[in-house]
N, C-alpha and C positions, 0 to 999 in steps of 0.2 A: 360411661354415658347412658342415661336412661332415654328413650325415645318411646312414645307409644305403639304398640307392638302393630296395631290394625294399620297406622300408616305406613312403618317400615314393609311388614308382610304384601301391602298393596303395590310399594315403591320399590323392590329391589331391584327389577329388571330396569326399571329408570334410571337407577343410580349407576349402573353398570357403564362403563365404556368399550363397547362392543363393536368391531369393527365391520364397515360395510362398502361394498363397491359394487359396479354395475360389470364390473368384467364377466365375459362368460363361461361357462365349463367347456365350450367346445367353438374353435372358429367360427363364427356367421358368413355363411356365403355372400352376405348382401354386403359386406366391408371389406371382403378379400381382395378385389381386385384395387382399391384404393390402397390397402397396406402393401399389395404387391408393387405397386408402382412406385410406390415411397422406398421400398426396400431394394428395387431393382435398379429400374431407369434414372431416377431421382438419384440414387447413392451413387452409382457409377459417374454420372455425369458430374456430381459435386466433387468425386473425390479427385476428379481431374482437373478440375478448374483453379486458375491462379488467386481465385479470391481465400481458398481453403489454406493454400501456403503462403499466404502474405499475413494471414490470420495466425496460422501454427508458428510463423517466425518470431512475433511477437509473443508468444507464449513459452514459459520455461522448457515444458516437454516438447520433446522433437527438434526444438531449435537449432539443435546444434546440427541437426543432418540436413537443413535447408541452407541452401546458399543462394545466391544471386548472380543472374548472370550480366552481359554488360550493360543493360539497359536497365538494372536495379530490377527487374522483376525475379519473385521467388522461384527458383529452380529445385524442385523437390527431388528426394531420391524416388527412383523409380523400380520397379518392381514388374518385369516380363513373364506371364505364362503364355507360352504358344501352344495354341489347341492342336492336336493330332486331329486331323479334319475326319467325321465319321462318314459313313459311306451311305449316298445319297439313294438308297434303292428300298426302302422299306421303314415299316413301324418303328416306334423305340422300343426298345425292351431292357428289362432289370441291369441289363451290362452298361447300359448307356447311362442309367441312371447313377450307378457307382462312378462310373468315369465323372462324368460331369458335375455332380456333386460336390467330388472331392475335390475337383479343380475348384469349384467355386469357394469351397471354404477355404483353401488355401488362399485366393486372391482376396477375399473379404478380412481373413487374420492380417495378411499384410497391409491392408487399410488403415487395421486398427494400429499399425506400427507405422505409421504417418507417411507409408508410401503410396506414390500415385502409379495405382496397378494398371496394365494394359492387359488386356484381354479380349482378345479379336476372335470371335467364333469362325469355324470354316467350313467345308465341305468338300470331300474327296467326291466329284461327279463324274468323272470317266469310267472306262473299262468295262468288260464283257456281264459283268453280273446285271448293271443296270440297262446293258444293251439288251441282254437275252430278255429280263423281264420286261421291257416297253415292248420287243416284238411278240412276246407271250400275249399281252394285252392285248395286241393288235391282231393277233391272231396271223401272224405272217413268220415265214420261212426264212431265217438270214440270209440262207444261199441264193434264194429267190428272189430279194430285194436289195433296190439300189443303196449306194451308202448314203446318200442325200435323205433318202425316206427312213434309215435307220439312227441317222444322228438326229434328223428333226424329231422321233419318235422318243428317242434317249433322253435328250434334252427336256424337252415337257415333262418325263417321269420325274428328272433331276430335280425341275423346279418345283411341281409340286409335293414332292417327297420333303426338300428343304423345307417349307412354308410350314407343312405338317410338323414335322421334326423340331422347326424354331419355334413354333407355339407351344409343343410340350415341354420344353428346354425352361421356357419363361415360365409357364405354369410350375416349374420348380425351384421359380426364384433364383433362376443363374443368371447373374448379373453380368453383364459385358457390352461391347461396342458393336449391337446386331444391326444398328443401322450401316455398320461398314463390315460387315461380315464377308468373310473371302470365300469365292467358291473356283474351284482348279479350273472350269468352263468359263471363266470371264476372262475376256481378251486380255486384261492387264498382266493376270496371271499368267495365262498361256506364252505370251511375250517372253516375262523373264525368266522362264520355265525355258525356251528356246535361246536365250542368251546365256543360262547356264550348261547348255547343251552345246552352243558354239564356243565358249571358253575350255569345256573339255577337249573340245574337238582339236580346236589350238594349241594345246598342251598334248597333243597325240593320244589322246585317252580312247577316241572314239573311231572304231573301224568296223570293217565288214566282212565277214568270212562264211565261207560253207562249211559249218561244223556241227556236230550233234549237240542240239538243245532238247530240253523237256518239251514234247509236243503234245497235246490234249486232243486226239479224235475227236471229242464231244464238244471241243470249244473251238477246233479249227485253230487255234494259235499255238505260238510258243508261250512257254509260261518259265517264270524265274522259278529260283527254289522255293523263294518268300511266298509263291503261289500253291505251292505244295503240300499236301498232307499225306498222311499213309496209313495202308491199311494195313494193320499187322498181322491178320490172317489170311492175306490172299493165297490163292491156289493157282500155281503153274503147270503147266505140264514140260516135265523135264527128260531128256531124252540123250542116250548115249548113242553116238554116232561114228562108225566107222568110215576112214579116208585112207584107202590103198596109196601108199606113197614110192616114189621114186628115189633111189639111194645111192647117193654120189658115190662115185669109184674110191673117192678116198676113205669114204667111210665104212664102203661093203669089203675093201680089202684092210680095213682098219679094226675097227669095236665092234664091227657086225661080221668078221671074217667068219663064213662057215654056216652062218644062219640062213642065208638063201635069198632069193629077190623078193618072194612074196611077202610083205609085210606091211600092214597096216598102223596107221594110229587111231586111237581113239579119244573122240573130247566128249565132256558132258556140257549142256547147256540148259539152261531153264527158258531161253527164249528159242525154241526151234525155227519160228518164224523168220528170225533173222540170218540163217543159214544160207538162204539165197543171195545174201548181202557179204558173204563169207568175205576176208581180206586175207586173213593168213591164221596160222595156229602157232601158239606161244608155247614154249616151255623156260623151264629157270635152268639157266647156266650151272648153279650148285646143287639142285635136285636130281636125288638116286633115280634112274628107269630101269628097268627091264623088257627083255623079251618075253612073253608066253605065249603057252600053244595050247590050242585047245583038244585036251587029252582024248577024248571020246568022241568027238565031233567029227570037223573037216579037217584038222589038224592047221588051222588057222593061226597063224603068228601076228602076236598083236604087241606094239611099244606101250605101256603104260607106265607111272611113278609105282615105285618100287613098293611103297605105303599103301598104294591103293589097290592092291592086288584082289585081295580078297574082298572089297566093297564091289568091286568090277564084276569078280565071280560071281558073285551073288546076284545082282541085277540081270548079269546076261544069261543066268542059267546055266552055265558052261562050265566043265570041270577043267581047271587050268593049271598048267605045269609051268616051273620056269625052264626058258631055254639058256639063256644070260642074264647074267645081272650084273651090276658094277658099273653102267654106264650113265654118266655123267648129260645134265642137259646140255652143257657145253660143248661133246661130242655131237649132239642131233642138229643143233642150232645151225642153218646155213647148209645143210648136207641132205636134208630131207624136202622133197615137192610134192605135190599132191595135184589134183584137178577136184575144183568145185563143180559137183555134179551138176548146179544149176546154172551155171556159168562156163560151159565148157570152153565158148570162143574167145575166153580170158588167156586161154594156156594154165601153165604150171603156177601153183603158188608155192608159197616158202614156209617151213616152219622155222621160227625167229626167237630170239629171246625175249621175254618179258619181266621185269622186276617184280610184278604185283601177282605171278601167279604163284600159287601155294598148292600143297598136298592136304589141305583141309577138309577138301571135298571134291568130289568128282574123279578124275582120273590123272591129274597133273599136267595135262595140255588143255590149253585153254583157244576157245574160237575166239577170233577175232573179228567183228565187223565194224571196221572204222567208221561207218555211217551210223551205227547205233550204240555206241558207248562212248564217253569221253576218255576213259584211259584207254581202249583200243585204239581211238582218233590217235592220240600223243604218239603210241608207239609206230601206228603206221605211217602217221606223218612224217616224223624224224626219217624214214627210210624211203620217203616219196611214194606211199600209198595213198590214194586219195579216197576221200569219202564216198560211200555208195548207198543210198537209202531207196531202193525201189518200193517206196510206200508215199500214197497220196495224202491231201489233205485231212481226209475224212479214218484215215488209216488204215486203208485198203491196200493190198496188194497192187503194183502197178503191171504193165506188160512186162516190164523190164526185169521183174523177179523172174523170171522162167522164161528166157527169148525164145528156145527151142518149141515150147509148146504155153506161148502165154493165155491159151483160154484155159489150162488147169488151174491156174493161181488168181490169174487177175479179178478184181473186183472182192477177195476173200478179206474178212476184215482182221485184223492183229491181233486186237485187244478187247475182243468180244466175251462173255461170259462162256460160250461154247468151245472156245478157243478153235475158231474154225479154220484159222488160216495154219495154227501149229500142228494140227490132227492131219492137217492135207499134206503138208510138208512132211510128215514123219509116215506118211500112210506110202508116198511116193518113195522114200526111204529104204523103206520095209519090203517096197516089190526089187527094188535093188540089190535087195540084201546088204543093205548100209546099217539099218537099224540094229542096235545091238541090247536094246531095254527103253522101257517107259516108266516113268513114276510120276504122281501127283506132288507137287513139292511144296510147301505151307510157307510162305514166309513174308517178311515187310514189304509191300510194293507202294509206289509214290501213286497217288490218284489228285484229281483236279479238286481244288479246294472251294469250287461254286459246285460243277456240277456232279462230281463224289465220285467220276468214272475214270477208269485207270489212262494213266498218263505212257506214252512209249519215248524211248529215247530216237528221235529222228535227225539228221543232217538236213539242214536246210541252209541256205542264204539269210543272214539275219546280222544285222546291227548289235554291237557288242562294246561295252566300255569296260576299260581294260582297268580294274582295280590290284593289281597285283603290283602294278607300279606305286600305289598309296597307299599300299597297308602298313608300310612301317610308320608313315605319317598319321595315320588313321588309331595305330595303335599307341603313340605318342599322344594323340590327343585325348583318346580314351582316358589314359592316366589324371589327364586332369579333370574328370568328372565327378563329382559325388555323385554314387549309387545307393538308390532307396528303394529295396535292402541291397546290400553288399553284392549278394548271389547274381543281381543282375551284369555286374561288370563281368565276370568270367562266361556269362552269357552271350553278352555283346562280343567279346574278345573272342570267343568260339569261332562265331558266325564269320567276323572278319577275316581271323587267320585261315578259315577254311574255306574262302571264297577268291579266285583270282580271275576270274570274269563274270559280268554281267551281262545278260539279254536283254535289251534294253527294247527291243521291236515285238511289235506285235501285229496280227495279221486281223484286225480289226477296223470299224470304221470311225467307231466312238473314240475318239481320243486327240491327242494333241499329234500331228503329223511329225513323222521323222524328216527334218528339209533336206530331201534327196533328190535329185534329178536324175534320168537315166536316159543316156546317148539311144537313140534308135539306130541298131547297126542290122538291117535285114530281116532275121527273125531273132535277134539277141539283143541284149539290155544291157548296158554297162555304165553302173554306177556310178555318178559323178557329185562330187563333195568338197569344196575348200571352203575357206572362211570367206570368201567375195560370196560364193555361191547362198551359205548360210546367211550371210548378212542381207543380202538381195532381197531372201525369200521372207526375212523377217519385216522388212520394209514394207514389200506386197501384204503382208498379213495386219499388220500396223493400218494400212489404209482401206483394205478390203473385207479382214475379219477372216478369222479362221476359215471359215465355212468355205470360202471362194475355194478354197485348194481343192475341194471336192465338184462344187458347183460351175468353175471355170470350165471353160473347154479346154481339152488336154493340149492344143495347139494353140493355147492364149500365149502371145509374145510375152504379156509384160512379167512371166516368172522366171523367164530365160534372163541371168546377166548378159550384158553385151560382149564380157570378153568369152563366152563361148559361140561356138560355129557348130552346126549341125541341128538335126531334130531330136529334142529332148521333151519328155515327158514328166510329170509329177510322182513320186512314188505313193504308195496306199497304206506302206506301215505307217502304225502310231506309237508311240511311246508306250511303255510300260507305268501302269498307274502309280508305283511305288516312285517313280522317277516324278511325276506329276508332285504328289504329295511330298515326296523327298527335298523338293525346291521350294517348300512353304516358307523356309526361313528366309528367302529373300524380301517377304513383307516388312521385313523387321528392321529397323533403323540400325547400321552398322554399328557396330563398337570399337572404341579405338585399343581399349585393354582387356576386355571380358568379352564372353559367348553374348551372341544376341537374345536369346533367352537366359532367364533364370533357371525356368524349370520345363522341362517338356514331361508329362504324365500320361501313361497309356497302358493297355494291358501288356501280360509277359508277351504274346506273341509277336508284338513289335520290335523286339529284338533281332528278328530276322527280316522284320517289315520296315516300318517307318522311322524307327531309331537307325537303323541300318542305312539305309537310304538316304537320309536327312546327314547323317554324318559324310559319309561317301562324296555327297554332292559337294557340300559344305568344303570337306580338306579337298577335293579336286580341285577346285576353283581357285583357291587362297593361293599367293604368290611367294609367300613370304617361305624361309626354311623350315623343313621338318619340325626342329626343336622349337619355333614359334607358331605353329599350326594352332588355330582355334577350333575346337568341337562347335556346333550349334548350340549345345545346350550346357548350362554349369550344372544342373542337378537333373539326373533322369530317375524318375519313381517310376517304378512297375506295378502295377494291382492283378491279383489274380484275376480268374475267373467266376462269375456267379450259380451256384449249384440249390439243388433243392435241399429239403430238411435232412434228407437221406444222403446227399453228398454225389448225387447224379445231376449229370449236365441237363439241362432244360433243353424239351422238347417236344412237339407237338403229339408225335407218337408214343409218348409216356403220358402226355395228360398232365405234366407239371410245370406246365411253363407259367410264370408270376408276372403279372405286367404292373410296371407302376401305380399304374391308374388303382387296381385293385388294393395298393398298398395307402393311395391316400384318400380313398373312400371308406375305407376298413371292411370292405365286404370279404375281405379273409379271416376275420376274426367272429367268434360268436355273434350274433344280434346283441342290440341293447334291450333289455327286459324294459317293458312301458310300465309307466308308475298308472295304477288304476285311475280314472277319470272318475269324478262326480258331476252330477246333473244333468241338464239337457244336452243334448248334441253328444254325449259321451259316448253312445253306441257307433254312431256315426265317423267318431274321431278314430276309433280303432283300427279300422280299415283292415278286417282279417285277411293274413297272407302276405300282407307288406310287410316285409323287414326293415327294419331302421339298426343302422350299423354306425360303429362308433369312428365317424368318420373326423379323423384329426388333419387333412389336407398334406400339403409338399413336404410342412413340418417334419412328419412321420416317415416319410420317404428321406427325410433328410438326415434325420436322427439315427433312420437305419444305416444308411452309409458312412456316418460320424461313428457310429459304435463298432464299426466293423474294421478288423485288421486287414485291410487291404492288400497287404503285401503276402497275403495268402489267399487261397480259393476260398470264395466266401458264401456262407450258406444263408438261406433264407426258407421261412417257414411260418407257420402258426404261432410256436412258442418265441420265437424270435423276435415277432409282430408285436406279439402280446406282452413283451419286456418294453418295447419300444413306446408302446402305448400309455404305458403305466407310467414310464417316466415323463411323459410327455405331460398327464394327468397331475402330474405330481409337481411339474414346473408349473402348469396353470394355479392348484389349489396354492401354491406356495407365493406367488405372484397374487393371487386374488386375496389372500388375508393380508399381505403386505401392502397392497393400495389402499385396503380398508383401515391399514394402523396411520397411514397419511392423510386419511380424509376424514380423522374424528373431527366432529363439530367444536367438542368441548376442549379438545386438547390440538390445535392446530401445531406443524411442526415450527420449532423455534430457530428454523434453517430456512435460507431461500433456494438454498442450489444444493443439489446433491453432491457435486463438483468441489463444493467449500468444506465438506467432511474429510479431515484429515484421519489417518488411521496410522494406529490408537491416539485417540486424545491423551495427554499428560493427565488431566484431573479426571480422568475414569479412574473410578475405585472399586466399580461392584465385579466382584469376581466373575459372574458369569460372563459379564460384557468382555471382561478383557480375555478369558476363554474364548470367546466368538471370535473378538479381533484377530486373536494368535491361529485360530484355525484356518480364518479366511483369507489371513497374510499365506500362510501354508498351501491354501488351495488354489487361489490365485497364482501363486507362484509356479505350482505344479503344472497346472492344466496349462498357464502362458509355455512353459518349456517343452511341455508337451505338444502343443502346436508349433511352436519353434520348430520341432524336429520333425514336424510332419507325422505325429503320431497320436492323431484325432481320437482313436478308440481309447487310449488312456488317458487322456484327458475327460473324454466324456465321462469314462468310469469313476475318476477321480470325483467328477463334480457330482455325480448321479449318490453317490456315496457320501459326500457334504452334504448334499438337497435333505437324505431322506436319514442319516444317521444325526449330523452334527446340528441341522436345525429343526427338520420337523419332528425327530424324537427325540429330541436334548432341550438346545436353547429356547427351541418357541415354548415348548410347553413350559421350560421356565417362565417365562415372560408374560405369558396369558395374565397371571394372578398380578403380577405388577401393572400391567397394561388395563386390566379389566376393573379391576378394584382400588388401584393405589393411587396417589394423589397425582395433579398434572406436573409436578415438575420431575417424579419417578416417570410419567411416560413420555414426555418429551425426550427426556435423557435415554430411553429406549428407542424413540423414533431416530435419534442422531445415529446410534448404532445400528439400526435397520437400514435405515439410509444408508450406510456404508454397503451392507450384505445387498441390498438392493441394486446400488447402481454397478456394483462388482459382478452381480447373475447377469445382471442385462448385458455387460461387456464379453462375459466368459462364453455366454450364448448367442451373441450375435453374429459371430460366424456361421456357427451350426444351423439356428432354428431362425431365421430374420425375420419371419412372418411374426410368430410368438411375441418376440422384442418389439417391432412396429406395433402389435396390438397391446402389449402392455404400456408402451411408452404413450399411446393415446389415450388409456385412461390414467394418466399421473394427473392430479391436482393443476390447475393452469398454471400456478403462479411457482410452482417449483421446475413444471416442464419449459414454462417462458424461458426462465436463468440458468438452466443446466443443459450443458453439449448434449445432444443426442449421443445415448452411450455407442452408436454405432459411427460416429463421425467422432469421436475423439480417440487422441493416443491412449492405448490401453496398455499403461506400465504398473505392473503389479507391484506392491510394496517389496521388500527384501524378505526372503526365505529366512525364518528364524531359527538360527543354529541349533543344534541338538543339545548344547550348553547352557542356552537361556534359562533364566528362572523360569518363563511362562512354559518352556518344554515340560520342565520336571512337575509342575503345578497341574499341567493337562494330564499326566502321567499317572499321578497322583490321584487326584480327581476321576480319571478312567477306571483305577483298579476301586476305588472307593463305590463308584457306581454298580460295578458287576457286583460286589458282593450285597448293597443292599437290594437290589432287583433281583439275586437270587433267595434272599432271604425272604423278601416281599412274595416272589413266586409262591413258594410253598404256603403261604399264609393263603393266597388267593385260591389255591387248590384247595384248602382247606376250608373255605369259602368265608375265612375270617374277615377278609377286605376286599373292597372291589379296586378303588383309584390307591395311589400313593398316597394321596393327600388324606388317607383314613389312619396315617401311621406316623409313628415317630422313631427319631432313629438314635443313638448314642453309639458313638465312636470310641471305644474304652484302647487305650494305648499302652504299652508293656509298662510295666511299674520303672522303669528308670527312663523313660521318655519326660520331657517336660512340656506340659499341655501349651503352655507360652510358646515355647520354640517351636513347636508343629504348626499351630496357628501362625506363627511368623513366617514359616516356610511358604505359605500360601498367598504372601503378599510379598510385591517387590518394596524396595525399602521405600519408594517415591507413594506406595500407596497404603500404609499401614493403618489399620483402623484397631478400635476397640474387639477384644476375642467375644462380647456379647454381640456385636455387630457382625461380625463374621461368622458367628454362627447362624445368626438371621440368615445371610446370604447364603449359607451350604443348605440351611431348609427350602429357600427358595431354588437354590439349583438343583439339588433334587426331589421337589416339589412334595414334601414330605411337612406336617404340620408342626415338629417341631425338630432341633437337630442340635446335640450336646458332644462335648467332646471333654470325657473324663479319663482317668488314669485306674488302671487296674485297681479293684479294692480286694480285701481279703476275701470278702463274702457281699451278694449283692442277688437282690431278687428283683423281680419284674413283675409284682403284681398289679395284676388287671381286670376289672371287673367281666370284661368282654373275651379277652382272649391271652393265651400264653403265648410270650414273644418267642422268635425265632433268633438264633445267632448264625453267623458266618464270618470264617477268617477273610480277612484281605491278606490278597497277593502279596508275597513280599518284594515284588519288582520295583514298587514306587520308593522314589527317594523321599525321605521323610517320616518314613513309616519303618520302624523295626520291625523284626519278625516276633510273632504273636498279636499285632494288632487285630481288633475284633469289631466287626460292627453287631448292635442289636437292633433289631426292629420289634416295637411293641406299640401298646394301645396308647394314645394320646391321653394327657391330663386334662386337657380341656375340653369343654363344649363345643359341637358345629357351630361355625357362624351362619347363620343363613344366606348372608350377602356373599362372602368369600370362599366358605365351604371347608375354611381350616378349621380344624379342631383345638382353636385357642381361646374360644369365648369363655371368660368367665359365667357363672350360672345364672347369677344375678343380673346381668346384662343381654339385650336383646342382640347387638352385635359386639362383634370382638373390637377391641382398644383401636386397633388401626383403621378399620372401617369406621368406626365414631368420629376418629379426628379428620377422616376425607368429608365423610357427610357434613361436619360441624363446619369445616372450610369453604368446602366449595359447594355445599347444598344441594350436590345431588345433579342428577339430569346428565347421565352419559349420551345416552341416545344411540341409535343404532341396531344392528342386527348382527347377531353370531353367524358367521361365516364361514371358520376355519374346518 
């Protein structure tokens, strides 16, 4: 067909069907608040509404999961993610982001599965860190401040911090029941916690005793194991100390006969400051001991383990010779006594047996201090020796450390860096000729998790929970839990197995009080607690509030139950904060046949913290038999810590702290290059020195979290964030182009709703469309399966590859010619395929980038938007995953192999500057001589979509974006003469079905002229445009309109 050249050249662009969309390249701050509200508060309210499930019950998808109650109302399947409460004492950090966003992705995915999600955020409000920070802000000393003032300051700090953190969480698009968020300092929570305490007391699990606990002098309170960290390189002063012994007549006349009376034992200790509290010396009954003599000195006789003589000789700098060997610990235990030089008034003390004594270090004789070690306490308690710890709350010696000379030690700190107390003890022992050696000993040592200062073991009166008696039930409950990763199981089991008691009392004001009364008997106080007193105290707190425990007068009779007589005062101990948060499961409705929560998700440090305390309190309060005990969680998910790009822990001292806001603002990435402006005001607009960053908002933060394998420690830095932003830009460019396709004025879609598009449509015959639907089905299935396994990083990786490789680099390139220059029918057919892809992309991204999905949906043409359910508010059921035996799987493999071969040949031509774009070439596929051309072409079609060989070759040309594609059998000789350039050949890999060994592709010069409208080299020289473009112009009269956007 001939059309005047002048007219055509003036109207080519106007005849093309070019997509146009107002979708912006980056999120606009002006619209962010509205989109945020829609995808958080509105979505959470909607997914809990009865109307949603009444509508869902009428639909095919998800109807089987929706039942009705006795009143006929829809009762949806539920999903509960119970929030581990963050600590309300500081600004949000990147670890908070990983935690909260991962939780939110889980909840959003469950919404797409037709579940009614319950996510009630919470905050941990009590405890020492908040108390210390509040007092520091007011420049007050805790020891000089009343409990009432402390509590007021701490409550104010926690309240302000909660509001700041809540604002940050909501900016990250974390949806939840924010209006009903729980706080451990609220009266209702505290009452439920006290009820748990009461139940545990009634089951005999709560008791008070004077025994060693971890004590923090810097915090002046007892600590639980979960509140400890460890200094791997702590230096202690170790000492070898001699104790002269009195030998029993039986031993003197037996195993030690002829040795003499002046004999000593030598102990080794890494805590010389505990020697004033020495209770006994221990040997092991089965260990071999010997008597050695100082051969060149005083002739002193000493008892040590036979295997430790050389070590003792080196440290004491003496020449030792063995006088008597072959002694057993059983010979010595109960037959030797000695005097504690610091506690002479106590009289003689004994050498006894202890199972834990070894000869791996020291001398084989162990100094026991029942007030300063749990193992020591258990051995001594069994034989009636009391726990004695002459140390005050600040970690300093009291006068009882050395009653004969109290001023010598009183006030000396036992855990300071200078080792003041240990050095003083050693100095005194040296003057008494009892010190036989000192050395600096480097070892692992506990420190306070908040102050980072050393912790000591100190016997004090404390309240304990006996977890030994519920250990078996707890282990049975753990067996019912699904762990992600599975290694979390052994970690939690080890913490439970290694724990027999839980010190639940703390000597601080900011917390829930231990509900104990103390009877005043002269100068002594006797603790009183029974079910009635606890119940009475709970009732008073319900009426007056928990602060009244501290504000009411000590002699206020309202706190004393009627059955008590005498004078009573209220205790001042508060509960361990892990007991607080560990009872948060009481917020959740009880379930008859399953745990109260579907998922608990926190950092790996919570195996010894919240995971453990939640399990113990839940198991402890259940009345059923061990076999029927339920854990509080069905699935326990653990995430790692966040590290910088070099794998280092973030800290202010290293200057490597990354805040979530920096990721949202894009300021960690290189500044965006400004485009040169022209015209008036350009100089003023430039604003030199003011950088502009690629701010992608909360979706950047969320996509980083979703892309990370949270089951390990997660690194973050510029390279990681650049890849995240690149992915987000790819999403936006993809959606912008698709939105433009659905908004073409000359070819409006021939469907009214995205949800009406089935996949695949049986009438689809185009090879590119069928391949696209095949890959979409695979991708949607893989992403869905990854989300269901909580492996979001795998789902995002699959999705990113699909968008970049299958869509952007392949399918969309294939479609552009069809959409831009083809006829209206072809365009509308393509719109249907793209509609399926578009809607599935939104469904796959809805849990991860909700703001992006909301923004995209707002730009969908109104008719489609109004007739289609919101992609985040519909049940996402991916199509079945095509089996690897399906015909389309073989076809996709074949096409992939051909594409690889064609691209390699074309690339060599590009390097030789023979071609630019692929449309400037043609391709011939030569099959081996024994292969039938028709058979190969048939292999590229399913039986229901067969078309002519010529039509299929046309589809293959469009698929590979070349001007022409031909399939031929090998010929004896062939030439590829071309005026412009010589052809390139490439072997096709042997792996694809339907192609036998020896198939080759040849990329050569097109035979036709370039069409000025579609740019394909298929135009006859005598025509102005190619035949197809001529037909389109004749039938549709041109008039595409729009603007190129992709």
